[in-house]
N, C-alpha and C positions, 0 to 999 in steps of 0.2 A: 521411418522414413526420420531423416537427421534433422535437427531442431521442434518434433512435430513432441507435446506431450501423451506421455502413454494415458491411453482411454479418451483424450480430451478433455477440457477444464469441467464437460461435466462429472465425466467417472473421475479423474486427476486428482491428487492429496494438492496439499498446501505445501511440504515435501518437492513435486516437480516444480513449482511456477516456480521458485525460492532458487530450485539448482539451472534455472533454467537464464534468471534476472541477475541471482545472487543474492546473498544476501546482509551487501550492506546496509546499514540504516543511518540516516541522519538526525542524530539529537541535539540538545540546548537545552542547559542546565533552566529550572525554572525564575532563580535570579534577573537572569541576563534581559535583555531591555528588548523589547519587542523590534527595534532598528536592526540588533546585531540576530533578532530571527529569519528578520527579510537578508541583511547581508548573507546570511547561513540557506537561506534555500535558493537562494541566485547561487552560492558557491555551488553548492546540492546539482541542482535543479532540478530539484523536487517541490510536490505541493505541499504537502508537510514535512513538521518535525516534530521525533518522539521525546518528549518533556524528559529528560530520566536525570540524575545526579548521577550519576558511574556506567552508562553507557546497557546495564542492564539491568533495572529498575522499570519499570512505568510506571510516571508518575500521574504521565498527561499524553494530549495532542495535540499541535496548535499547529494551526494549513493556514492557508492564503485568505480562506475565507474567511476566516476567522479575522484579522486581522481586514479586511477590507472592509469587512460590518464594524468593527470599533471603528474606525478613519472617520467613515461614513455617519458614526453619530456622536463621535468627539474631536474631530479632526486629526488635525499633526502632533498634537499635545500627545498619543497616542503611545507615537514612539517612544517616548523617555518613560511607558510604564513596565513592568515587571512582564515576562512570561506569564506568570502565573493567573495573573490578572484576570490573562485571555484563553488560554488552556480549557479545555475538555478534561473532564480531568474521570466522567464513568467511559473513560473507554475501553471501547470493543476491542477483543482483539479476539483470536484463532490460536488454533495448533498447528504442526506442523502434518497434519494425519486430519482436519480439515480435508472434507471435501470439495469442491471444489463447487462443488451445485449449493450446496450450504449456506459457504461461503457468498456465490451472488446473492443466492435468496437476503441472509443477510445487511448484506450493503444495498441492496434495493430499500428492504423493509425501514429498511433503518436511514436510509440517503446519507451511507458516507462514503466518502471515496477513499480512504488508506485506511485498511487493517492489523498494527503490529502483530505479530508470531510472535506469541510464545510460548517457548514450554519449559518446563523445571521450574518456574518465575521466574525464569530469562529472556529476557527478549534476543530473538535467536534471527531476524529475519520486519519485511514490511511487505503489505500485497497491495496495489492497487489496483482500482477498478482499470485502468491502461492498462495492467500488468495480465490483468483477468481474462480481459476482452481479448488481448495476441496471444496467452493459451485458446479460447476458442477459436478466435482466426488463425490461424496454425493447428488445429484441429481441425476442421472443414476444410483448409488448401489441402490434406496427410490424404482425405478423406474423396472426393475431388479426385485426386492424382493417383489414389487406389484405386477408385472408378473407373479413369479414363486407360489408366491401364488392363482393365479385369476389360472393357470392352474391345481395347486395339491388341491385346493377344490372346484375350481367353484364358489367364493364367491369375 
């Protein structure tokens, strides 16, 4: 089926999810201000930025949630702080060969919404919980279509 991931999210690998969504990753330098990070989140229409000096190395990740929590605690002064002050450096990453089921379990257990994809020590994509859900929905729609076709045509 066009657009459906092979074997769905349960059997699919991260590489199939990236093939469907693309490998674009929004990054930001650790020395950028939180205000600049907000502008980048808006510009890219994403919920998280990978903190990277060169677009290849992962030094951290900063999300909308991180910024909102900092704003709630310290107010507008947060906007002048450096991204490095808010970014989480204990970044959970995955590989292109990571199974969809494993990724879902990790995201659920760790309560994270964005997982950078790293292969050979280089950033090569990012997967959000929305990407994983979309892959699963595509799988279910494909199965429904196949069952409907089978019932209707006997094939």
